[in-house]
C-alpha positions as CSV (number, residue, x, y, z in Angstrom):
1,X,-42.5,115.4,114.3
2,X,-39.8,114.7,111.7
3,X,-36.7,112.7,112.8
4,X,-34.6,115.7,111.7
5,X,-35.8,117.5,114.8
6,X,-35.2,114.6,117.0
7,X,-31.7,114.2,115.6
8,X,-31.0,117.8,116.4
9,X,-32.3,117.3,119.9
10,X,-30.3,114.1,120.5
11,X,-27.1,115.8,119.3
12,X,-27.6,118.5,122.0
13,X,-28.8,116.1,124.7
14,X,-27.1,112.7,124.1
15,X,-27.8,111.6,127.7
16,X,-31.6,111.6,127.2
17,X,-32.4,108.0,126.7
18,X,-36.1,108.7,126.0
19,X,-35.1,110.9,123.0
20,X,-32.9,108.1,121.7
21,X,-35.9,105.7,122.0
22,X,-38.2,108.0,120.2
23,X,-35.7,108.6,117.4
24,X,-35.4,104.8,117.0
25,X,-39.1,104.5,116.7
26,X,-39.1,107.2,113.9
27,X,-36.3,105.3,112.0
28,X,-38.2,102.0,112.5
29,X,-41.3,103.5,111.0
30,X,-39.3,104.6,107.9
31,X,-37.8,101.1,107.5
32,X,-34.3,102.1,108.5
33,X,-33.7,99.2,110.9
34,X,-30.0,99.6,111.3
35,X,-30.3,103.2,112.5
36,X,-33.2,102.2,114.7
37,X,-31.3,99.5,116.4
38,X,-28.4,101.8,117.1
39,X,-30.8,104.3,118.7
40,X,-32.4,101.6,120.8
41,X,-29.0,100.5,122.0
42,X,-28.4,104.1,123.2
43,X,-31.8,104.2,124.9
44,X,-30.8,101.2,127.0
45,X,-33.2,100.6,129.9
46,X,-35.8,103.0,128.5
47,X,-36.1,100.8,125.4
48,X,-36.4,97.7,127.5
49,X,-39.1,99.2,129.7
50,X,-41.3,100.4,126.9
51,X,-40.9,97.3,124.7
52,X,-41.6,94.9,127.6
53,X,-44.7,96.8,128.7
54,X,-46.0,97.1,125.1
55,X,-47.2,100.6,126.0
56,X,-49.7,102.0,123.5
57,X,-48.4,104.8,121.3
58,X,-50.5,107.5,122.8
59,X,-48.6,107.3,126.0
60,X,-45.5,108.7,124.4
61,X,-46.8,110.6,121.3
62,X,-47.5,113.7,123.3
63,X,-44.0,113.6,124.9
64,X,-42.5,113.3,121.4
65,X,-44.5,116.3,120.1
66,X,-43.4,118.4,123.1
67,X,-39.7,117.4,123.1
68,X,-38.2,120.0,120.8
69,X,-40.6,122.7,122.1
70,X,-39.4,122.0,125.6
71,X,-35.8,122.0,124.6
72,X,-36.1,125.3,122.8
73,X,-37.8,126.9,125.8
74,X,-35.3,125.4,128.2
75,X,-32.3,126.6,126.2
76,X,-33.6,130.2,126.2
77,X,-34.5,130.2,129.8
78,X,-31.2,128.5,130.7
79,X,-29.3,131.4,129.2
80,X,-31.3,133.9,131.1
81,X,-31.0,131.9,134.3
82,X,-27.2,131.7,134.0
83,X,-26.9,135.4,133.4
84,X,-29.0,136.3,136.4
85,X,-27.4,133.8,138.7
86,X,-23.9,134.9,137.8
87,X,-24.8,138.5,138.2
88,X,-26.5,137.9,141.6
89,X,-23.6,135.8,142.8
90,X,-21.1,138.5,142.0
91,X,-23.2,141.1,143.8
92,X,-23.4,138.8,146.8
93,X,-19.6,138.3,146.8
94,X,-18.9,142.0,146.2
95,X,-20.6,143.5,149.2
96,X,-23.3,141.8,151.0
97,X,-22.7,141.0,154.7
98,X,-22.2,137.4,155.9
99,X,-25.3,135.5,157.0
100,X,-26.2,134.1,160.4
101,X,-26.1,130.7,158.8
102,X,-22.8,129.4,157.3
103,X,-22.3,130.5,153.7
104,X,-24.2,133.3,152.1
105,X,-26.5,136.1,153.1
106,X,-29.9,134.5,153.5
107,X,-31.8,137.1,151.4
108,X,-29.3,136.8,148.6
109,X,-29.4,133.0,148.7
110,X,-33.2,133.0,148.6
111,X,-33.1,135.4,145.6
112,X,-30.7,133.1,143.8
113,X,-32.9,130.1,144.6
114,X,-36.0,132.0,143.5
115,X,-34.4,132.9,140.2
116,X,-33.5,129.3,139.6
117,X,-36.9,128.0,140.6
118,X,-38.8,130.5,138.6
119,X,-37.1,129.6,135.3
120,X,-37.4,125.8,135.8
121,X,-40.9,125.8,137.2
122,X,-42.3,128.1,134.5
123,X,-41.0,125.8,131.8
124,X,-42.5,122.8,133.5
125,X,-45.9,124.4,133.9
126,X,-46.0,125.7,130.4
127,X,-45.2,122.3,128.9
128,X,-47.6,120.4,131.2
129,X,-44.9,117.8,131.7
130,X,-42.4,116.9,134.3
131,X,-38.8,117.8,133.5
132,X,-37.3,115.5,130.9
133,X,-34.7,114.4,133.4
134,X,-37.4,112.8,135.5
135,X,-38.4,110.6,132.5
136,X,-34.9,109.2,132.0
137,X,-32.6,107.6,134.6
138,X,-30.1,110.2,135.7
139,X,-27.4,109.3,138.2
140,X,-26.2,111.8,140.9
141,X,-22.9,113.3,140.1
142,X,-20.2,115.3,141.8
143,X,-18.0,117.8,140.0
144,X,-15.0,119.7,141.1
145,X,-13.2,122.9,140.3
146,X,-10.6,125.1,142.1
147,X,-10.2,128.8,142.8
148,X,-7.6,131.2,144.2
149,X,-8.1,132.0,147.9
150,X,-5.8,134.5,149.6
151,X,-4.3,137.9,148.8
152,X,-7.8,139.4,148.4
153,X,-9.0,136.6,146.2
154,X,-12.0,134.6,147.6
155,X,-12.7,132.3,144.7
156,X,-15.5,134.4,143.3
157,X,-15.2,133.3,139.7
158,X,-15.0,129.6,140.6
159,X,-18.0,129.9,143.0
160,X,-20.1,131.8,140.4
161,X,-19.2,129.1,137.9
162,X,-20.3,126.4,140.3
163,X,-23.6,128.1,140.7
164,X,-24.2,128.5,136.9
165,X,-22.9,125.0,136.1
166,X,-25.1,123.1,138.6
167,X,-28.4,121.7,137.7
168,X,-30.5,118.5,137.7
169,X,-27.6,116.3,136.5
170,X,-25.0,117.9,138.8
171,X,-25.9,117.2,142.3
172,X,-22.8,118.5,144.0
173,X,-20.2,121.1,142.8
174,X,-17.2,121.5,145.1
175,X,-14.8,124.4,144.9
176,X,-11.3,123.6,146.2
177,X,-9.1,126.3,147.5
178,X,-5.7,127.1,146.0
179,X,-3.4,129.4,148.1
180,X,-2.0,132.5,146.5
181,X,1.7,133.5,146.5
182,X,2.3,136.7,144.6
183,X,1.1,136.2,141.1
184,X,1.0,132.4,141.5
185,X,-1.8,130.0,142.6
186,X,-0.5,126.9,144.4
187,X,-1.9,123.5,143.5
188,X,-1.8,120.8,146.1
189,X,-3.0,117.2,146.5
190,X,-5.0,118.0,149.7
191,X,-6.6,121.3,148.9
192,X,-9.3,122.3,151.3
193,X,-13.0,122.3,150.2
194,X,-14.1,126.0,150.3
195,X,-17.6,125.7,149.0
196,X,-20.1,123.1,148.0
197,X,-23.1,124.0,145.8
198,X,-25.8,121.4,145.8
199,X,-29.2,120.8,144.1
200,X,-31.7,119.7,146.7
201,X,-34.7,117.4,146.2
202,X,-37.0,120.3,145.2
203,X,-34.6,121.5,142.5
204,X,-33.3,124.5,144.4
205,X,-29.6,125.4,144.6
206,X,-28.0,125.7,148.0
207,X,-24.5,126.8,148.9
208,X,-22.4,126.0,151.9
209,X,-19.1,127.7,152.9
210,X,-16.5,125.6,154.6
211,X,-14.1,128.5,155.3
212,X,-14.7,129.6,158.9
213,X,-12.8,132.9,158.4
214,X,-14.6,133.8,155.2
215,X,-18.1,133.1,156.4
216,X,-17.5,134.1,160.0
217,X,-19.1,130.9,161.1
218,X,-18.5,127.4,162.4
219,X,-18.9,125.3,159.2
220,X,-19.7,121.6,159.3
221,X,-17.2,118.9,158.4
222,X,-16.7,118.0,154.8
223,X,-17.8,114.4,154.2
224,X,-15.1,111.8,153.9
225,X,-16.5,110.8,150.5
226,X,-16.1,114.3,149.1
227,X,-12.5,114.5,150.4
228,X,-11.7,111.2,148.8
229,X,-13.2,112.3,145.5
230,X,-11.4,115.6,145.6
231,X,-8.1,114.0,146.2
232,X,-8.7,111.6,143.2
233,X,-9.7,114.6,141.1
234,X,-6.4,116.5,141.8
235,X,-4.4,113.4,140.8
236,X,-6.4,113.0,137.6
237,X,-5.8,116.6,136.6
238,X,-2.0,116.1,137.0
239,X,-2.2,113.0,134.7
240,X,-4.2,114.9,132.2
241,X,-1.7,117.8,132.2
242,X,1.2,115.5,131.6
243,X,-0.6,113.6,128.8
244,X,-1.8,116.8,127.1
245,X,1.7,118.3,127.2
246,X,3.1,115.1,125.7
247,X,0.6,115.3,122.9
248,X,1.7,118.9,122.1
249,X,5.4,117.7,121.9
250,X,4.4,114.9,119.5
251,X,2.6,117.3,117.3
252,X,5.6,119.6,117.1
253,X,7.9,116.7,116.4
254,X,5.8,114.9,113.8
255,X,3.4,117.4,112.4
256,X,0.3,115.4,113.4
257,X,-1.4,114.4,116.6
258,X,-0.7,111.0,118.1
259,X,-3.2,108.2,117.7
260,X,-2.6,106.5,121.0
261,X,-0.8,106.7,124.3
262,X,1.6,104.0,123.0
263,X,3.0,106.4,120.4
264,X,4.0,108.8,123.2
265,X,5.5,106.1,125.5
266,X,8.2,104.5,123.4
267,X,11.7,103.3,124.3
268,X,14.5,105.8,124.3
269,X,15.0,108.1,122.4
270,X,11.3,108.4,121.4
271,X,10.2,108.5,125.0
272,X,8.1,111.6,125.0
273,X,6.5,110.0,128.0
274,X,8.9,107.9,130.0
275,X,6.1,106.7,132.2
276,X,2.4,106.1,131.9
277,X,-0.1,106.8,134.6
278,X,-3.5,105.3,135.5
279,X,-6.3,106.7,133.4
280,X,-4.2,108.0,130.5
281,X,-5.7,105.5,127.9
282,X,-9.3,106.4,129.0
283,X,-8.8,110.2,128.8
284,X,-6.7,110.1,125.6
285,X,-9.6,110.3,123.1
286,X,-11.2,113.3,124.9
287,X,-7.9,115.2,125.1
288,X,-7.2,114.4,121.4
289,X,-10.5,115.8,120.3
290,X,-10.0,119.0,122.4
291,X,-6.5,119.5,120.9
292,X,-7.8,119.0,117.4
293,X,-10.4,121.6,118.0
294,X,-7.8,124.0,119.4
295,X,-9.3,124.1,122.9
296,X,-6.2,123.1,125.0
297,X,-2.6,124.2,125.5
298,X,-3.1,127.9,124.5
299,X,-3.2,129.8,127.7
300,X,-6.8,129.0,128.7
301,X,-6.2,128.7,132.4
302,X,-7.4,132.2,132.8
303,X,-10.8,131.1,131.7
304,X,-10.9,127.8,133.7
305,X,-14.0,126.9,135.6
306,X,-16.5,128.6,133.4
307,X,-19.1,126.0,134.0
308,X,-19.9,125.8,130.2
309,X,-19.7,122.2,129.1
310,X,-18.7,121.4,125.6
311,X,-21.5,120.4,123.2
312,X,-19.9,117.3,121.6
313,X,-21.1,113.9,122.7
314,X,-17.6,112.6,122.8
315,X,-16.5,115.3,125.3
316,X,-19.6,114.8,127.5
317,X,-19.0,111.1,127.7
318,X,-15.2,111.4,128.3
319,X,-13.1,111.2,131.4
320,X,-13.8,114.7,132.6
321,X,-17.4,114.5,133.7
322,X,-16.2,115.1,137.2
323,X,-14.7,118.5,136.3
324,X,-16.8,121.6,136.1
325,X,-17.1,122.5,132.4
326,X,-16.3,118.9,131.2
327,X,-12.6,119.8,130.4
328,X,-9.4,119.3,132.3
329,X,-8.7,122.1,134.8
330,X,-4.9,122.5,134.1
331,X,-5.2,123.5,130.5
332,X,-1.9,125.2,129.8
333,X,1.1,123.2,128.6
334,X,3.5,122.2,131.5
335,X,6.6,124.2,131.9
336,X,9.6,124.1,134.3
337,X,11.0,127.2,136.1
338,X,14.3,127.1,138.0
339,X,14.8,130.0,140.5
340,X,18.5,130.4,141.2
341,X,17.9,132.9,144.0
342,X,15.7,130.4,146.1
343,X,17.1,127.1,144.9
344,X,13.7,126.1,143.7
345,X,12.4,124.2,140.6
346,X,8.7,124.4,139.8
347,X,6.5,122.6,137.5
348,X,3.8,125.0,136.3
349,X,0.7,125.2,134.1
350,X,-0.1,128.8,133.3
351,X,0.0,130.7,136.6
352,X,-0.5,127.6,138.7
353,X,2.4,125.9,140.4
354,X,1.9,122.2,140.6
355,X,5.2,121.3,142.3
356,X,7.9,123.4,143.9
357,X,11.0,121.4,144.7
358,X,14.2,122.4,146.4
359,X,17.2,121.8,144.2
360,X,21.0,122.1,144.2
361,X,22.6,124.5,141.7
362,X,26.0,125.9,140.7
363,X,25.6,129.5,141.4
364,X,26.8,131.6,138.4
365,X,27.9,128.3,136.7
366,X,24.2,127.5,136.2
367,X,23.2,129.2,133.0
368,X,20.2,131.5,132.7
369,X,17.8,131.5,129.8
370,X,15.3,129.3,128.0
371,X,15.7,125.6,127.2
372,X,13.7,122.5,126.5
373,X,13.9,119.0,127.8
374,X,15.6,117.0,125.1
375,X,17.0,113.6,126.2
376,X,15.1,111.9,129.0
377,X,17.2,109.1,130.4
378,X,16.9,106.5,133.2
379,X,20.2,105.8,135.0
380,X,22.3,108.2,132.8
381,X,25.5,106.7,134.5
382,X,24.4,103.2,133.8
383,X,23.3,102.7,137.4
384,X,20.9,104.4,139.8
385,X,23.5,105.5,142.3
386,X,25.8,107.3,139.9
387,X,26.7,111.0,140.1
388,X,23.6,111.8,137.9
389,X,21.3,109.6,140.0
390,X,18.4,107.5,138.6
391,X,17.0,110.1,136.1
392,X,18.4,112.8,133.8
393,X,16.8,115.4,131.6
394,X,19.1,117.2,129.2
395,X,18.5,120.9,128.6
396,X,18.5,121.4,124.8
397,X,21.8,120.7,123.1
398,X,24.0,121.6,126.1
399,X,26.1,119.9,128.7
400,X,23.6,120.9,131.4
401,X,20.8,118.8,132.7
402,X,18.3,118.3,135.5
403,X,19.3,115.1,137.2
404,X,19.5,113.2,140.4
405,X,22.6,113.1,142.6
406,X,24.7,110.8,144.8
407,X,25.4,113.9,147.0
408,X,21.9,114.6,148.6
409,X,23.4,117.0,151.1
410,X,24.2,119.4,148.2
411,X,20.5,120.0,147.7
412,X,19.8,123.7,148.5
413,X,23.4,124.7,147.9
414,X,25.6,125.9,145.0
415,X,27.9,123.0,144.7
416,X,27.3,121.7,141.2
417,X,29.2,122.6,138.1
418,X,26.1,124.1,136.6
419,X,23.5,121.4,136.5
420,X,20.3,121.2,138.5
421,X,20.5,118.5,141.2
422,X,17.4,117.0,142.7
423,X,16.7,114.3,145.3
424,X,15.9,110.8,144.0
425,X,12.1,111.0,144.9
426,X,11.8,114.5,143.4
427,X,13.6,113.9,140.1
428,X,11.8,110.6,139.5
429,X,8.4,112.3,140.0
430,X,9.4,115.2,137.7
431,X,10.7,112.8,135.1
432,X,7.3,111.2,135.1
433,X,5.3,114.4,134.9
434,X,7.3,116.5,132.5
435,X,7.4,115.1,129.0
436,X,10.1,115.5,126.4
437,X,9.9,119.0,124.9
438,X,8.9,120.7,128.1
439,X,10.0,124.3,128.1
440,X,12.5,125.2,130.9
441,X,13.3,128.7,132.1
442,X,16.2,129.5,134.4
443,X,16.5,132.8,136.2
444,X,16.4,134.7,139.5
445,X,13.6,135.8,141.8
446,X,11.0,133.8,139.8
447,X,9.3,131.6,142.4
448,X,7.8,131.7,145.9
449,X,9.7,130.1,148.8
450,X,6.7,127.8,149.6
451,X,7.8,124.2,149.0
452,X,5.1,122.1,147.3
453,X,6.0,118.4,147.5
454,X,3.4,115.8,148.3
455,X,3.9,113.2,151.0
456,X,5.2,109.9,149.7
457,X,1.7,108.3,149.6
458,X,0.4,111.2,147.5
459,X,3.2,111.3,144.9
460,X,2.3,111.1,141.2
461,X,1.8,107.4,140.4
462,X,3.2,106.0,137.2
463,X,4.6,102.9,135.5
464,X,8.0,103.2,133.9
465,X,8.1,102.4,130.2
466,X,10.6,99.7,129.2
467,X,14.1,100.6,127.8
468,X,14.4,104.2,129.1
469,X,18.1,104.0,129.4
470,X,20.7,104.8,126.7
471,X,23.4,102.2,126.6
472,X,25.0,103.8,123.5
473,X,26.0,107.0,125.2
474,X,28.1,108.1,128.1
475,X,26.8,111.4,129.4
476,X,29.3,114.0,130.4
477,X,27.0,116.7,131.8
478,X,28.7,119.3,134.0
479,X,27.0,117.8,137.1
């Protein structure tokens, strides 16, 4: 087999160490040692095992000849499998009665498992080989997504995506439940696990419901490890949303994408990000690639949780391998909405509310309309306990701002001269999450009453960038 075929296969399956090893052998036979060495490095332990054992060529020649053939068969059958699984899942969710066991109707579950097993087993028997994943070292993995539960929504799309996105390399797919409030879905740090889809030892998919009302059952407890990973996953998605939104602002201001997190986290007035958060540097390359390819920030939350992973090696090896589909869940640019009727300020991504804080306003003195966050300033009065508190975010070129206050009892009331007042803890968290350039919309009857503020231990964690104050200006916002 020519190495052009192997190169094509490796491009589509960069995690297959055996394929890297075989490609390296091809290059070595052609005298291209540099390319061969690179392939052997990617092959890792497979290269070490075969070279140490001095295995004769006929052990792996047949595998090499079947590699592309198997890949082509698997790709075709994978498409058919996904189509049938998704169709069957939607039929189950649409009208089949609940099972005597927690989760799905037993007959439907067996039909789904049978559909999965028939495609995988037929491929293996036709090729005369074990699945390729059995020949390489594949670590168990856990991936997460979230879906809307409430108001008639039962997370059908997210669950179907978890089914179609699971496989040999995804051992556990967990669907977290977002509550519904009108047209909004509510994001929380401690969202309940609604479903877990798992691949068992025989390769079959199984699904377990953890919603007692929905399955009309007594579900088992979610494992502490899954709860811990789910909580870390939600925190990571918030970090990704803040970083991605900051990158959009940088592009609008400079006409090009940033090359590093450091370009976003500068001293005032170039502090698009006033704070950095754990994991930003690691996820930056993947987010940059997605932005350059036009895959983020353009209203894609409606398509979230598709289960379709991107094809590029960079994306597959990036920081979002724990997210169903391999991309950040909160894909829309962050925005701020201020509801004058309910004294609420929400940070949103698409139709998902990430935070919903109580704020103080000025009644009719608070202007309505569309703005953007311009200046982001630490201690706008020169001290943390001034009338504007420890953080201030100016609204476009106006005398209005979102800021802290030294009158905490005014939160929830109309006592300001027009600005938006927040408690110290809330304004500092919002300052960290919402980058410069974040759109702000102020109006009436825009948000639900439901407050969404994490406990202190679950707040967004960040590190303040140096020199976030502005000693050259005295701010005269209308407070």
